[in-house]
Backbone as CSV, one residue per row, in Angstrom:
resi,resn,N_x,N_y,N_z,CA_x,CA_y,CA_z,C_x,C_y,C_z
1,MET,-49.240,76.762,-32.156,-47.786,76.955,-31.635,-47.809,75.811,-30.482
2,PHE,-49.125,75.392,-30.169,-49.222,74.763,-29.180,-49.693,73.213,-29.810
3,VAL,-49.961,73.432,-30.933,-50.257,71.750,-31.870,-48.276,71.294,-32.287
4,GLN,-47.639,72.026,-32.575,-46.482,72.379,-32.358,-45.870,71.295,-31.690
5,ASN,-46.049,71.263,-30.446,-45.175,71.442,-29.245,-45.526,70.309,-28.479
6,LYS,-47.193,70.264,-29.186,-47.395,68.456,-29.074,-47.567,67.568,-29.326
7,TYR,-47.070,67.991,-31.410,-46.420,66.791,-32.176,-45.334,66.599,-31.382
8,MET,-44.277,67.490,-31.259,-43.268,67.512,-30.841,-42.571,66.607,-29.659
9,SER,-43.856,66.713,-28.419,-43.860,66.197,-27.553,-43.755,64.318,-27.245
10,ASN,-44.981,64.364,-28.149,-45.103,62.808,-28.735,-44.468,62.591,-29.816
11,LYS,-43.359,62.924,-30.293,-42.495,62.872,-30.974,-40.990,62.181,-30.169
12,ALA,-40.620,63.150,-29.031,-39.897,63.226,-28.171,-40.181,61.326,-26.895
13,LYS,-41.618,61.554,-26.804,-41.744,60.003,-26.265,-41.812,59.387,-26.734
14,PHE,-41.811,58.984,-28.102,-41.699,58.355,-28.674,-39.703,57.582,-28.874
15,LEU,-39.096,58.810,-29.398,-37.849,59.207,-29.132,-37.272,58.145,-27.742
16,PHE,-37.981,58.424,-26.695,-37.374,58.433,-25.444,-37.835,56.906,-24.809
17,LEU,-38.944,56.408,-25.243,-39.116,54.945,-25.463,-38.431,54.214,-25.798
18,GLY,-37.583,55.076,-27.741,-36.938,53.959,-28.387,-35.712,53.988,-27.713
19,LEU,-34.914,55.284,-27.628,-34.312,54.921,-26.219,-34.058,53.720,-25.341
20,GLY,-35.397,53.631,-24.495,-35.213,52.743,-23.209,-34.906,51.457,-23.933
21,LEU,-36.189,51.362,-25.185,-36.078,50.006,-25.439,-34.331,49.080,-26.132
22,PHE,-33.874,50.134,-26.909,-32.878,50.176,-27.139,-31.965,49.828,-26.233
23,VAL,-32.208,50.391,-24.792,-30.916,50.611,-23.463,-31.215,49.160,-23.139
24,VAL,-32.555,48.541,-23.006,-33.215,47.687,-22.259,-32.451,46.415,-22.939
25,LEU,-32.410,46.169,-24.338,-32.080,45.235,-25.250,-30.923,44.896,-25.328
26,ALA,-30.402,46.016,-25.415,-28.060,46.759,-24.973,-27.462,45.627,-23.522
27,GLY,-29.002,45.775,-23.012,-27.998,45.091,-21.787,-28.560,43.622,-21.150
28,CYS,-29.682,43.587,-21.897,-29.852,42.139,-22.103,-28.709,41.364,-22.876
29,GLN,-28.281,42.145,-23.727,-27.210,41.017,-24.963,-26.169,41.129,-24.271
30,ILE,-25.931,42.473,-22.991,-24.428,42.206,-22.502,-24.570,41.314,-21.159
31,SER,-25.811,41.132,-20.467,-25.374,40.810,-19.693,-25.692,39.100,-19.674
32,THR,-26.143,38.433,-21.532,-26.251,37.477,-21.738,-24.433,36.937,-22.194
33,GLU,-23.971,37.733,-22.691,-22.654,37.927,-23.750,-21.760,37.635,-21.950
34,ARG,-21.608,37.846,-21.130,-20.772,37.775,-19.975,-21.575,36.888,-19.278
35,ASP,-22.532,36.349,-18.789,-23.607,34.662,-18.479,-22.584,33.798,-19.518
36,PHE,-22.785,33.741,-20.236,-22.081,32.453,-21.771,-20.573,33.022,-21.776
37,SER,-20.030,34.149,-21.180,-18.070,34.369,-21.075,-17.883,33.255,-20.106
38,ARG,-19.122,33.446,-19.174,-18.571,32.920,-17.454,-18.844,31.050,-17.913
39,VAL,-19.118,30.599,-18.667,-19.738,28.910,-18.876,-17.970,29.004,-19.831
40,PHE,-18.436,29.415,-20.988,-17.479,28.996,-22.694,-16.751,30.829,-22.322
41,PRO,-15.592,30.472,-22.065,-14.552,31.448,-22.002,-13.931,32.188,-23.247
42,ASP,-13.275,33.094,-23.807,-13.020,33.621,-24.914,-12.022,32.651,-25.533
43,SER,-12.634,32.412,-26.403,-12.148,31.644,-27.383,-10.141,31.346,-27.251
44,SER,-9.472,32.156,-27.675,-8.444,32.322,-27.660,-7.459,31.697,-26.754
45,THR,-7.930,32.147,-25.169,-7.475,31.892,-24.185,-7.988,30.445,-23.562
46,SER,-8.977,29.917,-23.709,-9.631,28.777,-24.019,-8.839,27.468,-24.726
47,ALA,-8.644,27.752,-25.923,-7.455,27.360,-26.732,-6.066,27.296,-25.825
48,GLU,-5.404,28.503,-25.587,-4.135,27.981,-25.428,-4.208,27.155,-23.784
49,SER,-5.684,27.204,-22.538,-5.462,26.201,-21.788,-5.513,24.791,-21.615
50,SER,-6.589,24.873,-23.197,-6.522,23.661,-23.427,-5.416,22.370,-23.835
51,ASN,-4.692,23.962,-24.859,-3.702,23.596,-25.590,-2.127,22.363,-24.449
52,SER,-2.548,23.589,-23.354,-1.554,23.223,-21.957,-1.626,21.968,-21.703
53,ASP,-3.018,21.908,-21.657,-3.669,20.066,-20.682,-3.373,19.092,-21.107
54,ILE,-3.650,19.594,-22.732,-3.558,18.016,-23.913,-1.910,17.881,-23.263
55,LYS,-1.456,18.840,-23.575,0.673,18.027,-23.869,0.956,17.602,-22.389
56,GLN,-0.373,17.687,-21.466,0.755,17.097,-20.151,-0.553,15.738,-20.203
57,ILE,-0.946,15.089,-21.201,-2.041,14.491,-21.253,-0.942,12.998,-21.795
58,ASN,-0.491,12.081,-21.263,0.286,10.977,-21.732,-0.203,9.960,-22.138
59,PRO,-1.623,9.118,-22.947,-2.563,7.852,-22.426,-1.436,6.858,-22.110
60,ARG,0.116,6.545,-22.665,0.224,5.221,-22.829,1.130,5.399,-21.334
61,THR,1.422,6.486,-20.837,2.332,6.666,-19.455,1.111,7.101,-18.021
62,ASP,0.206,7.583,-18.566,-0.348,8.693,-17.389,-1.249,7.153,-16.763
63,ASN,-0.970,6.674,-15.239,-1.777,5.935,-14.607,-3.199,5.989,-14.548
64,ARG,-3.673,6.907,-14.740,-4.637,7.459,-14.911,-5.613,6.048,-16.823
65,TYR,-4.616,6.129,-17.192,-5.912,5.262,-18.763,-5.089,4.359,-18.970
66,ASN,-4.151,4.059,-17.842,-3.196,2.407,-18.422,-4.171,1.324,-17.731
67,LEU,-4.398,0.375,-19.094,-4.806,-0.472,-18.456,-3.818,-1.808,-18.038
68,THR,-4.055,-1.224,-16.191,-3.220,-1.777,-15.536,-3.662,-2.537,-14.750
69,GLU,-5.242,-2.512,-14.253,-5.810,-3.601,-13.481,-5.331,-5.070,-13.463
70,ASP,-5.313,-5.288,-14.822,-5.765,-7.359,-14.467,-4.006,-7.629,-14.432
71,ARG,-3.224,-6.469,-14.746,-1.785,-6.817,-14.203,-1.169,-6.796,-12.825
72,GLU,-2.036,-5.575,-12.277,-2.220,-5.925,-11.227,-2.557,-6.858,-10.035
73,LYS,-3.726,-7.114,-10.329,-3.985,-8.483,-9.780,-3.394,-9.457,-10.169
74,PHE,-2.785,-9.845,-10.629,-2.061,-10.337,-11.415,-0.722,-11.165,-10.542
75,ASP,-0.227,-9.632,-10.149,0.858,-9.740,-9.547,0.244,-9.783,-8.503
76,LYS,-0.397,-9.148,-7.883,-0.769,-9.804,-5.960,-1.444,-11.510,-6.303
77,LEU,-2.220,-12.011,-7.415,-1.981,-13.230,-6.899,-1.119,-14.516,-7.311
78,ARG,-0.024,-13.269,-7.747,1.040,-14.667,-7.907,1.879,-13.948,-6.499
79,THR,1.780,-13.197,-5.996,2.279,-13.135,-4.130,2.138,-14.239,-3.431
80,GLU,0.279,-14.325,-3.829,0.581,-16.428,-3.189,0.769,-17.255,-3.723
81,VAL,1.436,-17.237,-4.764,2.057,-18.145,-5.318,3.076,-18.861,-4.441
82,PRO,3.428,-20.192,-3.639,4.750,-20.267,-3.149,5.711,-20.495,-4.255
83,ASP,7.327,-19.778,-3.658,8.492,-19.615,-4.670,7.980,-20.938,-5.233
84,LYS,8.520,-21.966,-5.353,8.484,-22.881,-5.784,7.669,-22.886,-6.853
85,THR,7.182,-22.918,-7.263,5.755,-23.098,-8.067,6.173,-21.987,-8.966
86,LYS,6.326,-20.906,-8.422,6.428,-19.755,-8.936,7.892,-19.667,-10.218
87,THR,9.076,-20.172,-9.271,10.201,-21.135,-10.665,9.911,-21.599,-11.455
88,ILE,8.938,-22.576,-11.362,8.998,-23.792,-11.872,8.107,-23.091,-13.440
89,ASN,7.318,-21.731,-12.915,6.334,-20.982,-14.056,6.893,-20.407,-14.748
90,ASP,8.104,-19.487,-13.813,9.055,-18.862,-14.900,10.087,-19.800,-15.361
91,GLU,10.799,-20.778,-15.509,11.515,-21.489,-16.048,10.323,-22.055,-17.354
92,LYS,9.336,-22.507,-17.395,8.910,-22.652,-18.236,8.164,-21.620,-19.432
93,ALA,8.456,-20.312,-19.165,8.157,-19.488,-19.523,9.119,-19.274,-20.328
94,LEU,9.976,-19.305,-19.751,12.042,-19.060,-20.428,12.174,-19.211,-21.555
95,ILE,11.615,-20.766,-21.460,11.952,-21.667,-22.628,10.819,-21.625,-23.831
96,LEU,9.803,-21.359,-23.433,8.897,-21.437,-24.543,8.354,-19.975,-24.953
97,SER,9.406,-19.256,-24.325,9.577,-17.483,-24.915,10.721,-18.012,-25.963
98,TRP,11.197,-19.109,-26.113,12.156,-19.420,-27.660,11.586,-19.989,-28.272
99,MET,10.419,-20.385,-28.246,10.396,-21.432,-29.731,8.554,-21.163,-29.645
100,GLN,7.656,-19.557,-29.290,7.001,-18.529,-29.411,6.466,-18.564,-31.049
101,ASP,7.631,-17.974,-31.781,6.627,-17.680,-32.971,7.535,-18.300,-34.093
102,PHE,8.247,-19.762,-33.739,8.654,-19.982,-34.803,9.772,-19.737,-36.117
103,LYS,10.087,-19.267,-35.902,11.200,-18.166,-36.740,12.548,-18.350,-36.116
104,LYS,13.037,-19.560,-35.293,14.608,-19.958,-34.477,14.559,-21.404,-35.035
105,GLU,15.911,-21.157,-35.622,16.231,-23.389,-36.045,16.192,-23.644,-34.617
106,PRO,15.506,-24.647,-34.630,15.770,-25.587,-33.579,17.035,-25.234,-33.014
107,SER,17.907,-25.650,-33.761,19.718,-25.807,-33.138,19.842,-24.804,-32.716
108,ASP,19.674,-23.388,-32.639,19.371,-22.105,-31.814,18.995,-22.224,-30.604
109,VAL,17.788,-23.101,-30.959,16.654,-22.864,-29.489,17.697,-24.001,-28.447
110,ARG,18.345,-24.948,-29.000,19.532,-25.227,-28.136,20.885,-25.001,-27.881
111,ASP,21.163,-24.286,-28.731,21.921,-23.732,-28.442,21.964,-22.437,-27.343
112,LYS,21.060,-21.858,-27.204,20.475,-20.962,-26.217,20.033,-21.532,-24.958
113,TYR,19.958,-22.741,-24.691,19.081,-23.556,-23.624,20.997,-23.864,-23.247
114,ASN,21.482,-24.624,-23.773,22.795,-24.910,-23.375,23.579,-23.772,-22.810
115,SER,23.874,-22.519,-23.695,24.764,-21.810,-23.213,23.863,-21.103,-21.645
116,LEU,22.870,-21.620,-21.145,21.673,-21.137,-20.536,22.199,-21.862,-18.780
117,VAL,22.150,-22.868,-19.355,23.076,-24.642,-18.374,24.893,-24.065,-18.009
118,ARG,24.968,-23.940,-18.773,26.605,-23.366,-18.552,27.310,-22.302,-17.913
119,LYS,25.944,-21.514,-17.859,26.291,-19.969,-16.939,25.902,-20.301,-16.092
120,LYS,24.706,-21.385,-15.256,24.049,-21.501,-14.067,25.233,-22.271,-13.889
121,ARG,25.687,-23.183,-14.287,26.393,-24.668,-14.358,28.262,-23.412,-13.473
122,ASP,28.396,-22.871,-14.154,29.627,-21.808,-13.477,28.719,-21.397,-12.237
123,LYS,27.843,-20.642,-12.395,27.423,-19.784,-10.970,27.333,-20.867,-10.171
124,PHE,26.867,-22.239,-10.328,26.769,-23.185,-9.049,28.411,-23.548,-8.786
125,ASN,28.952,-23.494,-9.056,30.375,-24.116,-8.904,31.056,-22.858,-8.563
126,ASP,30.671,-21.871,-8.276,31.449,-20.618,-7.916,31.217,-20.326,-6.473
127,ASP,30.055,-20.662,-6.811,28.793,-20.878,-5.236,29.399,-21.200,-4.317
128,MET,29.455,-22.448,-4.604,30.133,-24.280,-4.277,32.071,-23.737,-3.703
129,GLN,32.390,-23.381,-4.624,33.943,-22.859,-4.289,34.336,-22.358,-3.708
130,LYS,33.422,-20.930,-3.375,33.481,-19.995,-1.947,32.477,-20.621,-1.215
131,ILE,31.996,-21.039,-0.678,31.508,-21.839,0.357,32.856,-23.161,0.852
132,ARG,33.316,-24.116,-0.095,34.245,-24.702,0.622,35.524,-23.504,0.805
133,GLU,35.549,-22.998,0.554,37.100,-22.042,0.899,36.457,-21.160,2.395
134,ASP,35.772,-20.533,2.580,35.116,-20.345,3.419,35.180,-21.066,4.318
135,PHE,34.033,-22.128,4.591,34.725,-23.310,5.602,35.843,-23.469,6.005
136,ALA,36.961,-23.417,4.560,38.370,-24.447,4.907,39.116,-23.637,6.108
137,LYS,38.768,-21.790,5.899,39.358,-20.429,6.372,38.912,-20.616,7.617
138,GLN,37.136,-21.185,7.607,36.849,-21.325,10.125,37.876,-22.040,10.296
139,GLU,37.681,-23.519,9.620,38.199,-24.866,10.440,39.247,-24.123,10.482
140,LYS,40.475,-23.388,9.656,41.814,-23.314,10.024,41.816,-22.049,11.025
141,LYS,41.232,-21.066,11.147,40.927,-20.137,12.392,40.777,-20.785,13.371
142,ARG,39.869,-22.016,13.680,39.548,-22.761,15.118,40.757,-23.591,15.616
143,ARG,41.232,-24.212,14.478,42.397,-25.066,15.180,43.862,-24.063,15.222
144,GLU,44.029,-23.030,14.928,44.628,-22.477,15.368,44.549,-21.545,16.490
145,ASP,43.416,-21.549,16.955,42.594,-20.633,18.703,42.697,-21.697,18.784
146,PHE,42.318,-22.448,19.061,42.330,-23.905,19.862,43.262,-24.246,20.260
147,LEU,45.034,-24.430,19.602,45.913,-24.948,19.825,46.836,-23.790,20.757
148,LYS,46.353,-22.404,20.375,47.366,-20.853,20.440,46.274,-21.350,21.846
149,ASP,45.517,-21.446,22.853,44.974,-21.405,23.851,45.397,-22.595,24.574
150,LEU,45.769,-24.045,24.039,46.374,-24.766,24.831,47.587,-24.357,24.702
151,ASP,48.376,-23.621,24.234,49.798,-23.998,24.540,49.758,-22.378,25.748
152,SER,49.101,-21.463,25.888,48.539,-20.955,27.114,48.153,-21.699,28.340
153,GLU,47.733,-22.765,27.947,47.347,-23.165,29.745,48.531,-24.201,29.539
154,ARG,49.579,-24.541,29.049,50.692,-25.328,29.331,51.463,-24.595,30.090
155,SER,51.525,-23.714,29.183,52.805,-22.217,29.906,52.439,-21.298,31.304
156,ASP,51.143,-21.793,31.625,50.543,-21.548,32.957,51.504,-22.540,33.639
157,ILE,50.760,-24.097,33.149,51.309,-25.038,34.585,52.522,-24.986,35.012
158,LYS,53.029,-24.693,33.673,54.765,-25.182,34.366,55.384,-23.460,34.732
159,GLU,54.770,-22.448,34.194,54.907,-21.131,35.349,54.696,-21.731,36.799
160,LYS,53.471,-22.592,37.202,53.173,-23.146,38.533,54.104,-23.542,39.359
161,LYS,54.467,-24.123,39.119,55.534,-25.239,39.027,55.313,-26.645,40.423
162,LEU,54.256,-26.569,39.465,53.296,-27.858,40.703,53.818,-29.043,40.356
163,ASN,53.240,-30.040,41.544,54.144,-31.659,42.033,53.406,-31.652,40.577
164,ARG,54.143,-33.094,40.493,54.803,-34.011,39.179,53.015,-34.276,39.212
165,GLU,52.510,-34.938,40.032,50.671,-35.796,39.741,49.670,-34.131,39.666
166,LYS,50.291,-33.343,40.521,49.155,-32.102,39.570,49.297,-31.782,38.311
167,SER,50.404,-32.126,37.577,51.220,-31.317,36.577,50.326,-32.074,35.656
168,ALA,50.418,-33.750,35.946,50.341,-34.667,34.934,48.263,-34.859,34.925
169,GLU,47.624,-34.395,35.901,46.749,-34.549,35.621,46.138,-33.162,34.383
170,LEU,46.599,-32.185,34.906,46.335,-30.387,34.387,46.351,-31.377,32.957
171,TYR,47.913,-31.875,32.492,48.181,-31.779,31.068,47.394,-32.910,30.677
172,THR,46.684,-34.158,31.869,45.237,-35.051,30.956,44.495,-34.531,30.582
173,GLU,43.820,-33.673,31.073,43.019,-32.178,30.974,42.707,-31.693,29.572
174,ILE,44.244,-31.536,29.300,44.919,-30.441,28.621,44.469,-31.280,27.147
175,GLU,44.865,-32.641,27.205,45.106,-33.819,26.365,43.444,-34.232,25.242
176,ASN,42.680,-34.257,26.849,41.317,-34.682,26.460,40.223,-33.516,25.391
177,LYS,40.858,-31.911,25.930,40.125,-31.447,25.742,40.641,-31.353,24.087
178,ARG,42.128,-31.794,23.432,42.368,-31.667,21.934,42.138,-32.393,21.100
179,LYS,41.456,-34.038,22.263,41.362,-35.118,21.327,39.607,-34.735,20.919
180,GLU,38.762,-34.095,22.443,37.383,-33.653,21.708,36.823,-32.885,20.546
181,PHE,38.236,-31.853,20.549,38.509,-30.547,19.775,38.407,-31.289,18.719
182,PHE,39.354,-32.038,17.845,39.702,-32.494,16.870,38.630,-33.705,16.386
183,SER,37.900,-34.400,17.411,36.789,-35.210,16.626,35.825,-34.674,16.849
184,LYS,35.474,-33.182,17.072,34.191,-32.570,17.025,34.605,-31.534,15.802
185,GLU,35.086,-32.123,15.196,36.468,-30.846,14.194,36.111,-32.030,12.917
186,ARG,36.129,-33.196,13.712,35.956,-34.099,11.736,34.724,-34.451,11.684
187,ASP,34.054,-34.241,12.935,32.750,-34.745,12.552,32.319,-33.107,11.604
188,GLN,32.834,-32.160,11.687,32.438,-31.663,11.325,32.532,-31.204,9.808
189,ARG,34.110,-31.495,9.945,34.096,-31.727,8.050,33.242,-32.988,7.690
190,GLU,32.996,-34.069,7.985,31.989,-35.059,7.169,30.824,-34.538,7.078
191,ASP,30.308,-33.788,8.146,28.717,-33.423,7.687,29.127,-32.188,6.976
192,PHE,29.857,-31.507,6.444,29.876,-30.596,5.058,30.287,-31.539,4.550
193,GLU,31.424,-32.519,4.145,31.865,-32.985,2.517,30.274,-33.314,2.338
194,GLY,29.893,-34.189,3.264,28.463,-35.195,2.982,27.317,-33.485,2.413
195,ASP,27.248,-32.915,3.004,26.086,-31.462,2.727,26.708,-31.124,1.098
196,TYR,27.895,-31.434,1.051,28.886,-30.819,-0.520,28.496,-31.564,-1.112
197,ARG,28.265,-32.552,-1.411,28.165,-33.860,-2.090,26.810,-33.791,-2.469
198,GLN,25.716,-33.907,-1.595,24.093,-33.612,-2.018,24.047,-32.592,-2.618
199,LYS,24.135,-31.879,-2.374,23.998,-30.611,-3.182,24.707,-30.474,-4.454
200,ARG,25.535,-31.148,-4.424,26.601,-31.147,-6.196,24.991,-32.324,-7.070
201,LYS,24.688,-33.367,-6.138,24.063,-34.015,-6.512,22.482,-33.749,-6.625
202,ASP,21.715,-32.622,-6.349,21.075,-32.024,-5.995,21.065,-31.720,-7.451
203,PHE,21.977,-30.449,-7.551,21.987,-29.665,-8.575,21.915,-30.112,-10.024
204,GLU,23.123,-32.017,-10.390,22.978,-32.286,-11.411,21.458,-32.847,-11.754
205,GLU,20.899,-33.107,-10.706,19.589,-33.703,-10.411,18.022,-32.984,-11.256
206,TYR,18.551,-32.486,-10.888,18.059,-30.760,-11.297,18.057,-30.569,-12.754
207,LEU,19.164,-30.034,-13.019,19.438,-30.120,-14.908,19.209,-31.369,-15.571
208,LYS,19.301,-32.738,-15.163,19.318,-33.221,-15.712,17.279,-33.278,-16.407
209,GLU,16.328,-33.013,-14.681,15.035,-32.654,-14.992,14.514,-31.366,-15.569
210,LYS,15.417,-30.555,-15.733,14.799,-29.245,-16.526,15.414,-30.109,-18.040
211,SER,16.370,-30.260,-18.179,17.129,-30.959,-20.180,15.650,-32.063,-19.899
212,ASP,15.347,-32.676,-19.874,14.189,-33.699,-19.624,12.915,-32.724,-20.733
213,GLU,12.793,-31.602,-19.810,11.684,-31.319,-19.959,11.699,-30.208,-21.370
214,PHE,13.113,-29.847,-21.271,13.638,-28.853,-22.659,13.518,-29.703,-24.016
215,ASN,14.223,-31.232,-24.171,13.765,-32.103,-24.753,12.673,-32.491,-25.040
216,PHE,11.889,-32.206,-24.572,10.506,-32.860,-24.826,9.862,-32.017,-26.116
217,GLU,9.657,-30.766,-25.351,9.473,-29.156,-25.844,9.983,-29.292,-27.098
218,LEU,11.288,-29.300,-27.687,12.225,-29.180,-28.422,11.660,-29.767,-29.481
219,LYS,11.277,-30.919,-29.288,10.848,-32.190,-30.303,9.398,-31.369,-30.719
220,SER,8.491,-31.073,-30.069,7.215,-30.577,-30.436,7.676,-29.752,-31.314
221,TYR,8.608,-28.734,-30.731,8.595,-27.477,-31.773,9.191,-28.008,-32.572
222,THR,10.188,-28.404,-32.689,10.808,-29.282,-34.058,9.781,-29.590,-35.394
223,ASP,9.483,-30.832,-34.714,8.370,-31.103,-35.688,7.645,-29.676,-36.134
224,LYS,6.705,-28.948,-35.449,5.829,-27.860,-35.930,7.004,-27.103,-36.804
225,PHE,7.942,-26.724,-36.517,9.083,-25.926,-37.373,8.718,-26.447,-38.454
226,ASN,9.883,-27.637,-38.369,9.793,-28.397,-39.666,8.942,-28.424,-40.520
227,ASP,7.287,-28.850,-39.823,6.355,-28.861,-40.491,5.557,-27.453,-41.627
228,LEU,6.013,-26.510,-40.593,5.935,-24.767,-41.311,6.835,-24.484,-42.566
229,LYS,7.911,-24.979,-42.352,9.033,-24.366,-43.273,8.440,-25.393,-44.519
230,LYS,7.711,-26.243,-44.485,7.900,-27.499,-45.755,6.315,-26.804,-45.817
231,SER,5.814,-26.263,-45.530,4.655,-25.812,-46.165,4.545,-24.291,-46.978
232,GLN,5.795,-23.713,-46.812,6.361,-22.348,-47.223,6.890,-22.577,-48.783
233,ASN,7.516,-24.126,-49.059,7.954,-24.288,-49.937,7.399,-24.553,-50.973
């Protein structure tokens, strides 16, 4: 009986040792799985999160991925360029953009240029006409206000019933004011007309310069266009 109990005791020891080892291994496995889950979450949860994040990314519109650095530097440099130079560059770029692919007939390119010139000339004429009308309105108002003030001064002289000598003196002052006013008005009108003619002259000279530049570029374009057309036939 003692032997049997001793045997059973040893067997129990092995059983307890086995169970202890299982618990230790199981604990390590659980601990490892928990540590693993902290680094790599559950696959289904991770997939949903990734899908949500990936939908928010758009390489075409997201500033984080756009290749904008060169353009930003270009715009910054452009702000340092004088306005006159920017205008010249923009005008050349516009004309050259019509000729870049050699797909347009030279006559079509010329039509585009002529259409643009007509629009710009119409715009210029409208603006100049508006300036002339505004000047005429201001001129008329100044004249009406001035003559109204002179009439008021004459009425005051009459109401005061001054002697002939004093009245003549005051009327002479009024006449001198009138002459001085209209002399200044004539000078302003002459200055305006001179500036007006000069602006129109400058505009026509500008258009001629641009037309000469366009015709030069169009001739080169036409030669290359015809050469390409011949090579395709």
